[in-house]
RODO-2510 file (C-alpha; in nm, 4 decimals, decimal comma):
residues 498
     n   res          X          Y          Z
     1     m    -3,8749    -5,4794     2,8714
     2     e    -3,6784    -5,4030     2,5536
     3     q    -3,8604    -5,2454     2,2628
     4     l    -3,8236    -5,4375     1,9382
     5     l    -3,9340    -5,3216     1,5936
     6     a    -3,9521    -5,5316     1,2769
     7     a    -3,9308    -5,4193     0,9142
     8     v    -4,0114    -5,6446     0,6200
     9     d    -3,8882    -5,5351     0,2764
    10     l    -4,0535    -5,7221    -0,0118
    11     g    -3,8226    -5,6299    -0,2976
    12     s    -3,8319    -5,7402    -0,6594
    13     n    -3,5215    -5,9566    -0,6098
    14     s    -3,4951    -6,0314    -0,2372
    15     f    -3,7184    -6,0328     0,0688
    16     r    -3,5581    -5,9011     0,3872
    17     l    -3,6584    -5,9020     0,7521
    18     s    -3,4791    -5,6730     0,9975
    19     i    -3,5428    -5,6627     1,3697
    20     g    -3,4044    -5,3723     1,5690
    21     r    -3,3817    -5,2868     1,9374
    22     v    -3,4632    -4,9276     2,0323
    23     e    -3,2336    -4,7568     2,2825
    24     q    -3,2525    -4,4021     2,4149
    25     h    -2,9378    -4,1908     2,4496
    26     n    -2,9610    -3,8343     2,5803
    27     g    -3,3163    -3,8000     2,4559
    28     h    -3,2361    -3,9449     2,1110
    29     a    -3,3508    -4,2871     1,9963
    30     q    -3,1137    -4,5238     1,8168
    31     i    -3,1953    -4,8601     1,6598
    32     y    -2,9511    -5,1496     1,6940
    33     a    -2,9820    -5,4605     1,4763
    34     v    -3,0906    -5,7744     1,6608
    35     d    -3,1665    -6,0123     1,3755
    36     r    -3,1676    -6,0109     0,9952
    37     l    -3,3026    -6,2519     0,7364
    38     n    -3,2374    -6,2085     0,3653
    39     e    -3,3727    -6,4501     0,1038
    40     s    -3,3616    -6,4366    -0,2741
    41     v    -3,7102    -6,4610    -0,4265
    42     r    -3,6565    -6,3011    -0,7700
    43     l    -4,0198    -6,2050    -0,7911
    44     a    -3,9592    -5,9786    -1,0913
    45     s    -3,8194    -6,2679    -1,2946
    46     g    -4,1451    -6,4510    -1,2315
    47     m    -4,3410    -6,1849    -1,4184
    48     s    -4,4844    -6,2593    -1,7615
    49     a    -4,4895    -6,0184    -2,0556
    50     d    -4,8395    -5,9076    -1,9582
    51     k    -4,7157    -5,8099    -1,6083
    52     r    -4,8639    -6,1034    -1,4208
    53     i    -4,6664    -6,2900    -1,1536
    54     h    -4,6468    -6,6652    -1,2227
    55     p    -4,7900    -6,9007    -0,9557
    56     e    -4,4426    -7,0501    -0,9020
    57     a    -4,3010    -6,7088    -0,8076
    58     i    -4,5934    -6,6446    -0,5721
    59     e    -4,5243    -6,9834    -0,4157
    60     r    -4,1598    -6,8860    -0,3572
    61     a    -4,2694    -6,5619    -0,1970
    62     v    -4,5209    -6,7367     0,0290
    63     s    -4,2617    -6,9909     0,1460
    64     v    -4,0188    -6,7161     0,2480
    65     l    -4,2879    -6,5099     0,4210
    66     k    -4,4037    -6,8093     0,6220
    67     r    -4,0505    -6,8366     0,7591
    68     f    -4,0509    -6,4656     0,8384
    69     h    -4,3856    -6,5104     1,0154
    70     e    -4,2357    -6,7645     1,2541
    71     r    -3,9730    -6,5085     1,3600
    72     i    -4,2138    -6,2179     1,4242
    73     a    -4,5316    -6,4049     1,5204
    74     g    -4,5356    -6,2590     1,8721
    75     f    -4,4862    -5,8964     1,7695
    76     h    -4,7621    -5,6413     1,8280
    77     p    -4,8978    -5,5138     1,4928
    78     n    -4,7842    -5,1568     1,5633
    79     r    -4,4251    -5,2829     1,5992
    80     v    -4,4164    -5,4338     1,2488
    81     r    -4,4210    -5,2614     0,9115
    82     a    -4,4039    -5,4546     0,5860
    83     v    -4,3524    -5,2686     0,2583
    84     a    -4,3623    -5,3957    -0,0993
    85     t    -4,1873    -5,2237    -0,3871
    86     n    -4,1724    -5,2154    -0,7667
    87     t    -4,2948    -5,5638    -0,8650
    88     f    -4,5986    -5,5293    -0,6412
    89     r    -4,6576    -5,1826    -0,7864
    90     v    -4,6709    -5,2990    -1,1483
    91     a    -4,8123    -5,6536    -1,1231
    92     k    -5,1550    -5,6906    -1,2878
    93     n    -5,2473    -5,9662    -1,0405
    94     r    -5,1248    -5,7586    -0,7471
    95     q    -5,4331    -5,8252    -0,5363
    96     a    -5,3939    -6,2033    -0,5486
    97     l    -5,0210    -6,1689    -0,4799
    98     l    -5,0853    -5,9322    -0,1892
    99     e    -5,3497    -6,1529    -0,0299
   100     a    -5,1270    -6,4600    -0,0480
   101     a    -4,8329    -6,2633     0,0933
   102     e    -5,0328    -6,1138     0,3810
   103     n    -5,1800    -6,4508     0,4750
   104     a    -4,8307    -6,6001     0,4875
   105     l    -4,6699    -6,3127     0,6800
   106     g    -4,9582    -6,2574     0,9190
   107     f    -4,9274    -5,8776     0,9001
   108     p    -5,0570    -5,6096     0,6613
   109     i    -4,8321    -5,5223     0,3653
   110     e    -4,8130    -5,1703     0,2217
   111     v    -4,7395    -5,1239    -0,1479
   112     i    -4,5331    -4,8039    -0,1449
   113     s    -4,4676    -4,5632    -0,4314
   114     g    -4,1252    -4,5230    -0,5866
   115     y    -4,1001    -4,1771    -0,4283
   116     e    -4,1773    -4,3187    -0,0831
   117     e    -3,9292    -4,6004    -0,1401
   118     a    -3,6599    -4,3435    -0,2217
   119     r    -3,7419    -4,1426     0,0911
   120     l    -3,7182    -4,4477     0,3154
   121     i    -3,3908    -4,5550     0,1525
   122     f    -3,2445    -4,2110     0,2193
   123     s    -3,3618    -4,2260     0,5819
   124     g    -3,2137    -4,5722     0,6296
   125     i    -2,8719    -4,4868     0,4873
   126     s    -2,8556    -4,1492     0,6642
   127     n    -2,9298    -4,3041     1,0031
   128     e    -2,6463    -4,5533     0,9563
   129     l    -2,3868    -4,2959     0,8448
   130     p    -2,1936    -4,0581     1,0725
   131     p    -2,3261    -3,6987     1,0772
   132     s    -2,1989    -3,4781     0,7963
   133     p    -2,2716    -3,1255     0,6671
   134     n    -2,2178    -3,2526     0,3113
   135     r    -2,4777    -3,3237     0,0467
   136     r    -2,4928    -3,6959    -0,0189
   137     l    -2,5874    -3,8880    -0,3327
   138     m    -2,7410    -4,2300    -0,2749
   139     i    -2,8051    -4,5005    -0,5347
   140     d    -3,0100    -4,8134    -0,4690
   141     i    -3,0370    -5,0606    -0,7586
   142     g    -3,3189    -5,2995    -0,6788
   143     g    -3,4648    -5,5874    -0,8744
   144     g    -3,7219    -5,3782    -1,0613
   145     s    -3,6387    -5,0142    -0,9920
   146     t    -3,3448    -4,7883    -0,9123
   147     e    -3,3737    -4,5074    -0,6594
   148     v    -3,1553    -4,1967    -0,6921
   149     i    -3,1492    -3,9496    -0,4028
   150     i    -2,9602    -3,6378    -0,2984
   151     g    -2,9997    -3,5124     0,0568
   152     k    -2,8328    -3,3312     0,3406
   153     g    -2,8474    -3,4414     0,7028
   154     f    -3,1803    -3,6226     0,7334
   155     q    -3,3575    -3,4080     0,4744
   156     p    -3,3881    -3,5392     0,1160
   157     m    -3,3552    -3,2748    -0,1551
   158     l    -3,4092    -3,4749    -0,4758
   159     l    -3,5873    -3,8106    -0,4948
   160     s    -3,6305    -4,0252    -0,8061
   161     s    -3,7379    -4,3826    -0,8769
   162     l    -3,6498    -4,5161    -1,2232
   163     s    -3,7968    -4,8193    -1,3993
   164     m    -3,4816    -5,0285    -1,4263
   165     g    -3,3490    -5,3023    -1,2011
   166     c    -3,1039    -5,5889    -1,1970
   167     v    -3,3757    -5,8549    -1,2354
   168     s    -3,5821    -5,6791    -1,5019
   169     y    -3,2656    -5,5950    -1,7005
   170     t    -3,1403    -5,9531    -1,6660
   171     d    -3,4650    -6,0813    -1,8204
   172     r    -3,4456    -5,8144    -2,0909
   173     f    -3,0786    -5,8285    -2,1918
   174     f    -2,9286    -6,1502    -2,0461
   175     p    -3,2183    -6,3994    -2,0442
   176     d    -2,9921    -6,7046    -2,0981
   177     g    -2,7056    -6,5815    -1,8807
   178     v    -2,4724    -6,5249    -2,1754
   179     i    -2,2790    -6,1967    -2,1469
   180     t    -2,1585    -6,0276    -2,4659
   181     e    -2,0278    -5,6811    -2,5422
   182     v    -2,3321    -5,6061    -2,7573
   183     r    -2,5698    -5,7027    -2,4754
   184     m    -2,3755    -5,5024    -2,2182
   185     q    -2,3759    -5,1980    -2,4447
   186     k    -2,7503    -5,2237    -2,5043
   187     a    -2,8183    -5,2525    -2,1286
   188     i    -2,5948    -4,9533    -2,0507
   189     l    -2,7582    -4,7395    -2,3194
   190     a    -3,1070    -4,8327    -2,1974
   191     a    -3,0102    -4,7343    -1,8412
   192     r    -2,8522    -4,4072    -1,9563
   193     n    -3,1734    -4,3299    -2,1409
   194     e    -3,3698    -4,3747    -1,8129
   195     l    -3,1240    -4,1496    -1,6282
   196     e    -3,1122    -3,8783    -1,8920
   197     g    -3,4266    -3,7056    -1,7642
   198     i    -3,2870    -3,6459    -1,4150
   199     a    -2,9100    -3,6270    -1,4701
   200     k    -2,8846    -3,2527    -1,5386
   201     q    -3,0781    -3,1544    -1,2258
   202     y    -2,8759    -3,3918    -1,0078
   203     r    -2,5427    -3,2724    -1,1453
   204     k    -2,6491    -2,9099    -1,0958
   205     t    -2,7482    -2,9735    -0,7324
   206     g    -2,4220    -3,1569    -0,6701
   207     w    -2,2940    -3,3673    -0,3828
   208     q    -1,9734    -3,4307    -0,1909
   209     e    -2,0248    -3,7982    -0,1003
   210     a    -2,1798    -4,0876    -0,2963
   211     y    -2,3130    -4,4138    -0,1501
   212     g    -2,4497    -4,7346    -0,2993
   213     s    -2,6881    -4,9195    -0,0693
   214     s    -2,8191    -5,2137    -0,2669
   215     g    -2,7002    -5,5725    -0,2911
   216     t    -2,5802    -5,4816    -0,6406
   217     a    -2,3548    -5,2036    -0,5087
   218     k    -2,2185    -5,4165    -0,2256
   219     g    -2,1593    -5,7090    -0,4619
   220     i    -1,9657    -5,4911    -0,7062
   221     i    -1,7577    -5,3412    -0,4253
   222     a    -1,6748    -5,6875    -0,2893
   223     i    -1,5599    -5,8107    -0,6325
   224     l    -1,3596    -5,4985    -0,7190
   225     q    -1,1714    -5,5037    -0,3912
   226     a    -1,1127    -5,8801    -0,3863
   227     t    -0,9747    -5,8718    -0,7428
   228     e    -0,7870    -5,5456    -0,6784
   229     m    -0,9710    -5,3771    -0,9643
   230     s    -1,0368    -5,0978    -0,7144
   231     k    -0,8587    -5,0079    -0,3926
   232     k    -1,1638    -4,8448    -0,2351
   233     g    -1,5326    -4,8516    -0,3194
   234     i    -1,6655    -4,8390    -0,6741
   235     t    -1,4895    -4,6546    -0,9555
   236     l    -1,5767    -4,6410    -1,3245
   237     e    -1,2302    -4,7726    -1,4126
   238     g    -1,2773    -5,0740    -1,1853
   239     m    -1,6206    -5,1478    -1,3311
   240     e    -1,4872    -5,1301    -1,6864
   241     q    -1,2284    -5,3935    -1,5936
   242     l    -1,5013    -5,6145    -1,4464
   243     r    -1,7173    -5,5599    -1,7545
   244     a    -1,4299    -5,6683    -1,9821
   245     k    -1,3771    -5,9833    -1,7765
   246     l    -1,7472    -6,0788    -1,7856
   247     v    -1,7524    -6,0312    -2,1633
   248     r    -1,4364    -6,2433    -2,2052
   249     d    -1,5783    -6,5195    -1,9862
   250     r    -1,9270    -6,4837    -2,1417
   251     s    -2,0736    -6,5617    -1,7986
   252     v    -2,0217    -6,5074    -1,4257
   253     k    -1,7538    -6,7530    -1,3136
   254     m    -1,8002    -6,7819    -0,9393
   255     s    -1,4573    -6,9384    -0,8870
   256     e    -1,2848    -6,6351    -1,0375
   257     l    -1,4961    -6,3686    -0,8682
   258     p    -1,4403    -6,4087    -0,4942
   259     d    -1,6869    -6,2719    -0,2385
   260     i    -1,9878    -6,2643    -0,4720
   261     k    -2,2952    -6,4274    -0,3203
   262     p    -2,4470    -6,7123    -0,5262
   263     h    -2,7889    -6,5452    -0,5613
   264     r    -2,6184    -6,2294    -0,6945
   265     a    -2,4367    -6,4060    -0,9786
   266     p    -2,7341    -6,4323    -1,2215
   267     v    -2,8087    -6,0588    -1,1967
   268     l    -2,4509    -5,9273    -1,1778
   269     a    -2,4139    -5,8273    -1,5447
   270     a    -2,7400    -5,6305    -1,5467
   271     g    -2,6620    -5,4621    -1,2147
   272     l    -2,3148    -5,3711    -1,3392
   273     a    -2,4569    -5,2236    -1,6608
   274     i    -2,6965    -5,0027    -1,4627
   275     m    -2,4202    -4,8895    -1,2251
   276     i    -2,1882    -4,8041    -1,5158
   277     a    -2,4691    -4,5967    -1,6683
   278     v    -2,5231    -4,4182    -1,3340
   279     f    -2,1537    -4,3303    -1,3136
   280     q    -2,1435    -4,2120    -1,6743
   281     e    -2,4580    -3,9965    -1,6593
   282     l    -2,4016    -3,8438    -1,3146
   283     k    -2,0208    -3,8168    -1,3495
   284     i    -1,9518    -4,0044    -1,0255
   285     k    -1,5860    -4,0536    -0,9346
   286     l    -1,6131    -4,2757    -0,6251
   287     m    -1,8981    -4,4573    -0,4523
   288     l    -1,8766    -4,6049    -0,1028
   289     p    -2,1056    -4,8668     0,0545
   290     g    -2,4117    -4,7390     0,2387
   291     e    -2,5679    -4,9601     0,5033
   292     g    -2,9287    -4,9768     0,6086
   293     a    -3,1292    -4,8657     0,3081
   294     l    -3,5014    -4,9389     0,2866
   295     r    -3,5444    -5,1767     0,5790
   296     v    -3,3631    -4,9454     0,8235
   297     g    -3,5603    -4,6493     0,6902
   298     v    -3,8786    -4,8432     0,7622
   299     l    -3,7608    -4,9109     1,1199
   300     y    -3,6916    -4,5425     1,1839
   301     d    -4,0251    -4,4503     1,0271
   302     l    -4,1929    -4,6936     1,2663
   303     l    -4,0052    -4,5352     1,5537
   304     g    -4,1223    -4,1927     1,4391
   305     r    -4,4853    -4,3027     1,4287
   306     d    -4,4595    -4,4566     1,7731
   307     s    -4,3015    -4,1464     1,9258
   308     e    -4,5522    -3,9038     1,7693
   309     r    -4,3024    -3,7886     1,5043
   310     d    -4,5116    -3,9424     1,2308
   311     k    -4,3786    -3,8449     0,8875
   312     r    -4,7362    -3,8445     0,7614
   313     e    -4,8226    -3,5505     0,9874
   314     e    -4,5393    -3,3515     0,8297
   315     t    -4,6693    -3,4406     0,4827
   316     v    -5,0209    -3,3179     0,5680
   317     i    -4,8763    -2,9897     0,6974
   318     q    -4,6712    -2,9436     0,3798
   319     l    -4,9706    -3,0165     0,1547
   320     s    -5,1804    -2,7699     0,3543
   321     k    -4,9219    -2,5012     0,2835
   322     r    -4,8757    -2,5970    -0,0812
   323     y    -5,2498    -2,5756    -0,1561
   324     h    -5,3077    -2,2679     0,0642
   325     l    -5,5773    -2,4318     0,2719
   326     d    -5,7974    -2,2439     0,5179
   327     l    -5,6351    -2,3944     0,8277
   328     k    -5,9074    -2,2716     1,0657
   329     q    -6,1772    -2,4421     0,8611
   330     a    -5,9689    -2,7578     0,8245
   331     t    -5,9274    -2,7688     1,2032
   332     r    -6,3011    -2,7153     1,2593
   333     v    -6,3923    -3,0019     1,0271
   334     k    -6,1222    -3,2313     1,1676
   335     t    -6,2232    -3,1673     1,5293
   336     a    -6,5916    -3,2272     1,4526
   337     a    -6,5253    -3,5415     1,2446
   338     l    -6,3040    -3,6983     1,5119
   339     s    -6,5499    -3,6080     1,7870
   340     l    -6,8307    -3,7813     1,5945
   341     f    -6,6038    -4,0784     1,5217
   342     d    -6,5251    -4,1170     1,8929
   343     q    -6,8997    -4,1261     1,9662
   344     l    -6,9236    -4,4470     1,7623
   345     a    -6,7290    -4,6184     2,0445
   346     l    -6,5568    -4,8631     1,8099
   347     v    -6,3213    -5,1293     1,9444
   348     n    -5,9953    -4,9592     2,0449
   349     n    -5,7577    -5,1648     1,8314
   350     q    -5,4682    -5,0749     1,6013
   351     e    -5,6863    -5,0872     1,2900
   352     n    -5,9415    -4,8401     1,4249
   353     q    -5,6692    -4,6129     1,5613
   354     e    -5,5188    -4,5945     1,2110
   355     l    -5,8673    -4,5353     1,0664
   356     r    -5,9146    -4,2429     1,3067
   357     r    -5,5821    -4,0922     1,1950
   358     s    -5,6784    -4,1316     0,8283
   359     l    -6,0132    -3,9630     0,8930
   360     g    -5,8339    -3,6723     1,0592
   361     w    -5,5923    -3,6325     0,7684
   362     a    -5,8758    -3,6488     0,5163
   363     a    -6,0611    -3,3808     0,7111
   364     s    -5,7480    -3,1625     0,7190
   365     l    -5,7025    -3,1946     0,3419
   366     h    -6,0615    -3,2145     0,2164
   367     e    -6,0440    -2,8700     0,0509
   368     v    -5,7223    -2,9279    -0,1459
   369     g    -5,9242    -2,9335    -0,4691
   370     l    -6,0469    -2,5757    -0,4176
   371     s    -5,7073    -2,4571    -0,5442
   372     i    -5,7954    -2,6184    -0,8798
   373     a    -6,1671    -2,5363    -0,9172
   374     h    -6,4644    -2,4830    -0,6873
   375     s    -6,6882    -2,6971    -0,9055
   376     d    -6,6476    -3,0645    -0,8116
   377     y    -6,3557    -2,9707    -0,5870
   378     h    -6,4011    -3,2934    -0,3907
   379     r    -6,3133    -3,4915    -0,7053
   380     h    -6,0019    -3,2789    -0,7590
   381     t    -5,9039    -3,3348    -0,3952
   382     a    -5,9427    -3,7105    -0,4284
   383     y    -5,7343    -3,7168    -0,7478
   384     v    -5,4514    -3,5185    -0,5880
   385     l    -5,4431    -3,7288    -0,2714
   386     e    -5,4467    -4,0571    -0,4619
   387     n    -5,1748    -3,9598    -0,7094
   388     a    -4,9463    -3,7101    -0,5346
   389     d    -4,6112    -3,8035    -0,3816
   390     m    -4,6974    -3,8161    -0,0111
   391     p    -4,3998    -3,9189     0,2059
   392     g    -4,4959    -4,1586     0,4825
   393     f    -4,8181    -4,2717     0,3146
   394     s    -4,8527    -4,6049     0,1371
   395     k    -5,0582    -4,6373    -0,1814
   396     d    -5,3376    -4,7989     0,0213
   397     d    -5,3274    -4,5054     0,2650
   398     q    -5,3680    -4,2652    -0,0252
   399     v    -5,6554    -4,4647    -0,1771
   400     l    -5,8378    -4,4422     0,1569
   401     l    -5,7787    -4,0652     0,1808
   402     a    -5,9090    -4,0295    -0,1749
   403     f    -6,2165    -4,2366    -0,0828
   404     f    -6,2966    -4,0130     0,2147
   405     t    -6,2403    -3,6850     0,0334
   406     r    -6,4214    -3,7966    -0,2825
   407     g    -6,7219    -3,8945    -0,0696
   408     h    -6,7280    -3,6073     0,1796
   409     q    -7,0017    -3,4364    -0,0228
   410     g    -7,2338    -3,5157    -0,3109
   411     k    -7,4267    -3,8314    -0,3903
   412     l    -7,3041    -4,1511    -0,2338
   413     t    -7,4292    -4,3488    -0,5327
   414     k    -7,1681    -4,1716    -0,7485
   415     l    -6,8769    -4,2942    -0,5392
   416     p    -6,6484    -4,5277    -0,7372
   417     s    -6,6485    -4,8867    -0,6205
   418     f    -6,4247    -4,9306    -0,3186
   419     d    -6,3893    -5,2426    -0,1076
   420     a    -6,4490    -5,0506     0,2146
   421     e    -6,5057    -5,2028     0,5555
   422     p    -6,8247    -5,1089     0,7485
   423     t    -6,6108    -4,8896     0,9747
   424     h    -6,4881    -4,6965     0,6683
   425     w    -6,8457    -4,6057     0,5794
   426     q    -6,9120    -4,4990     0,9379
   427     a    -6,6021    -4,2785     0,9287
   428     l    -6,7188    -4,1290     0,5972
   429     l    -7,0526    -4,0410     0,7566
   430     c    -6,8631    -3,8587     1,0335
   431     l    -6,6731    -3,6544     0,7755
   432     r    -6,9864    -3,5713     0,5760
   433     l    -7,1662    -3,4545     0,8894
   434     a    -6,8652    -3,2498     1,0023
   435     v    -6,8432    -3,0701     0,6653
   436     m    -7,2172    -3,0008     0,6765
   437     l    -7,2037    -2,8622     1,0320
   438     m    -6,9109    -2,6324     0,9474
   439     r    -7,0629    -2,4955     0,6269
   440     r    -7,0877    -2,1444     0,7788
   441     r    -6,7122    -2,1611     0,8549
   442     e    -6,7729    -2,0527     1,2131
   443     d    -6,6671    -2,2098     1,5426
   444     l    -6,9343    -2,3994     1,7344
   445     a    -6,9365    -2,4045     2,1134
   446     e    -7,0580    -2,7637     2,1003
   447     l    -7,1760    -3,0077     1,8359
   448     p    -7,5552    -3,0132     1,7910
   449     l    -7,5391    -3,3783     1,6823
   450     h    -7,4603    -3,6985     1,8658
   451     l    -7,4035    -4,0393     1,7063
   452     q    -7,5147    -4,3667     1,8567
   453     s    -7,4110    -4,6935     1,6980
   454     t    -7,6094    -5,0152     1,7483
   455     p    -7,5677    -5,3515     1,5713
   456     e    -7,8693    -5,2711     1,3494
   457     k    -7,8664    -4,8933     1,3061
   458     l    -7,6642    -4,5777     1,3388
   459     f    -7,8672    -4,2967     1,5002
   460     i    -7,8061    -3,9250     1,4509
   461     h    -7,9474    -3,7583     1,7608
   462     t    -8,0271    -3,3859     1,7552
   463     n    -8,2475    -3,1370     1,9385
   464     k    -8,5913    -3,0828     1,7848
   465     d    -8,5927    -2,7064     1,8499
   466     w    -8,2404    -2,6667     1,7107
   467     l    -8,3460    -2,8479     1,3939
   468     a    -8,6699    -2,6491     1,3555
   469     a    -8,4774    -2,3221     1,3710
   470     r    -8,2399    -2,4312     1,0948
   471     p    -8,4297    -2,5389     0,7814
   472     l    -8,1120    -2,5746     0,5732
   473     s    -7,9534    -2,8085     0,8276
   474     e    -8,2782    -3,0062     0,8599
   475     f    -8,2979    -3,0476     0,4828
   476     a    -7,9325    -3,1575     0,4677
   477     l    -7,9717    -3,4118     0,7502
   478     r    -8,2873    -3,5654     0,6081
   479     t    -8,1266    -3,5821     0,2632
   480     e    -7,8247    -3,7517     0,4214
   481     q    -8,0482    -4,0137     0,5810
   482     q    -8,2184    -4,0804     0,2467
   483     q    -7,8844    -4,1139     0,0667
   484     w    -7,7645    -4,3851     0,3033
   485     e    -8,1012    -4,5635     0,2726
   486     r    -8,0634    -4,5691    -0,1079
   487     t    -7,7161    -4,7218    -0,0934
   488     g    -7,7970    -4,9815     0,1724
   489     l    -7,4406    -4,9419     0,3030
   490     l    -7,5445    -4,8076     0,6419
   491     s    -7,8788    -4,7924     0,8164
   492     v    -7,8852    -4,4289     0,9315
   493     k    -8,1770    -4,2870     1,1296
   494     l    -8,2288    -3,9231     1,2289
   495     k    -8,3764    -3,9001     1,5771
   496     t    -8,4915    -3,5756     1,7399
   497     t    -8,5368    -3,5086     2,1094
   498     k    -8,6904    -3,2151     2,2983
***
């Protein structure tokens, strides 16, 4: 049976669905496109001044996602990954938007950071290009953000996500569709201002090849080649000719710009202004089209997770090195926490498998905050894990890690409000018990505790003699039981046996 993977990209301008077939060649996996759907939603243009998405825009998004649902309805959840980008990141009514979108799609949606978006874009383009020893610059102009990446092979070197996009700049500089030289100049200057902070570092690092992966880049290339303003790819000279034409015409005349897609016309001027600014600031001479981008990067990330090459594991390892963690202690706590979690005997579904992984990562990283200060280190850990750039992790993933690490010690009543599932609280208990058991930072031949979960209560079983010989552990366990009783979140009962 063929293995199919599906990636859903909820961009600020367009929603895309890509389905790929996985094939193995000489031990290496390759993804071949089977089906693609691409629909213009222009979600960013449906955002009010106070950063709230209008109901009409949400309705457009829901309609598209219902159509996507029909195509992937039979897919197993671990074969589908849906990611949302800039507009979801900044929308004040994100939760309502997300709930409506998830209900329509029928699968969970991850709101990813700009850094993670850039990483996935780089992965997608790199996997679609032939191998090269050269450093490559990649530009992706989306509806609400622009990603700028330099990398070599499959390893990104510089990743940036800037707050400018073809939809947001259209609303800002060309709200009525009229194109003037003054408006173009203002848009270009605004984009150059965004790029100024990264341009020097990117120019210093350098590259030998440049690729544009977005609909904006492909649209510009199509126009420049069809009108013979450029013989190959994108050049600054060709774009200046196109800019002059748009200003003369005062609008995008579809009949005179062959090969431009209708949904690209309203955002062409803004996209062109941003691309001109990119060329001017980074001193680009030629840009070629890059296929794949975010949706293909998501597919390869899915493939990596499925084949135990999960990017998130690499991120945890890198963070462990960066914060000089005691790896032996991290392993002790992780092993104990996962062993206790397995004793809960939860339903073996995709959701609980992901929860187990998150618990393990939280256990591995729970002492990150010690590199900042010993006092309240769990709070420092939670802050770092919620706000750091963590490739492979969605924002929701990071919020969950922060929840676990913030709550792994201290009073439960001081935990910030978090809409956690009952299983999340059970997993947190496992982590708290693991940290308590490994306080001496010594290996244990076997765990002195055993968890038993019933519909009414969660029992902590331990040996009476073991407990009597360890007054500190007894105090900690009885305090733990009292803490859960005070919160009412879990009914935890300590039970001793001879």
